[in-house]
N, C-alpha and C positions, 0 to 999 in steps of 0.2 A: 822676663824670666819664665813666666808660665808658658809662653809661646815656644821657647827653647826646649822646655821639658816635654811639651806636647809633641814637638818635632822629633825628639829623641825617642819617645815612646812609640810614635808612629813608625819611625824607621826600624825599630826593633820588632814591631809587629809584622811589618812588611817582610823583613829578613827572615823572621821565624815562620812565615807562611801561615798566619792566622787564618783559619777557614772563614768563609763568608758568613756561616751560620753563627759565628761568635760575635759578629758585629750587628748591632740592631738595624732593622730595616730603615728606620728613620734617621740613621746616622748621617751627619753632614760630611761630604768629601773632604779629605785632608791632603796636604802636601808637606813634604820634607825635602831638604836639600843636603847632599853630602858633597864634599869637595875633594880634590886630588884623586881622581878627576871629578869634574862636575857631573853629578847624577841627580835627576829629579825623581822623587818617589811619590806616588799617589796611592791613596787607599780610599775605600768606601764608595767607589763608583759602582755602577751597575756591572754585573758580570758580562764579559765579552763585548763591552761597549767601546766604540771608537771615541777617543778623547783627543782634542786639539790642545797641545801644550805650547804656550808662548813664553819665552824667557827673554827678559831684557836685562843685559849687563852693560853698564856704562851707556854707550850709545848704540850697542849692537843688539839687534833683535833676531832671535832664532825661533822658528816654528817647526814643530814636529807633530805628526798624527800617529797615535799608537792605539793598540787594542788592549783592553784590560784582560786580566786572567779570569778564571772561573771564580776567584775570590774577590774580584773587583779592584785589583791592584795593578800597578804598572811601574816600570822604571825606565827612564829615558837617559842614556848616557850622552853627554855632550862634551866629549874630549876636545873637540875643536874650539870650544869656547874657553877663553882665558878664565882662570879661577877668579872669583869675586874677591877683591880686596876691599873690605868695608871702609878703609881709610880713603879710598879713591872714588867710591860711588856706590849707588844702591843696586840691589838685585831684586827683580820683580818677576814672579811666575804666576801665570794664569792658566788654569786647565778647565776646559769646557767639554762636557760629555755630550754625546749625541742626544741623550734624553733631556738635556738642559741642566744636568748637574754642573755645579761650578765651584771651584776652589781657587783661592788666591793666597799668595805668600809674598810679603815684601820685607826686605831687610834694608832699612834706611842706612845712609852713610853715617859714620860716627866721627866724633872729633878724635884726632890722633895727634901725638906730639910731632913737631916738625922733624924732618930727617936730620941726622947729625952732620 
């Protein structure tokens, strides 16, 4: 539950364009995911840093390299990737910055009722 709250807070900060000065220099990089379409949001990376983002959904692996903004944030749209159904499998995201910053996010599969 705390992870979900942190993800929502991060997504709001990224969307609001929180300036890098408002984030402590020792802050750990964070990731958040939105669906419909699938978009990976990252924050607290170094400004203008190249970040390698790897997304694993079911058995599909997608890799993208992006540059962060002056505020150290990024957004990676992945419309070609099927939205994650937590009843079908897990979602894993790993983002590694050129300076060695690293953030991970994992949504494990959950138990769901059988289809009708």
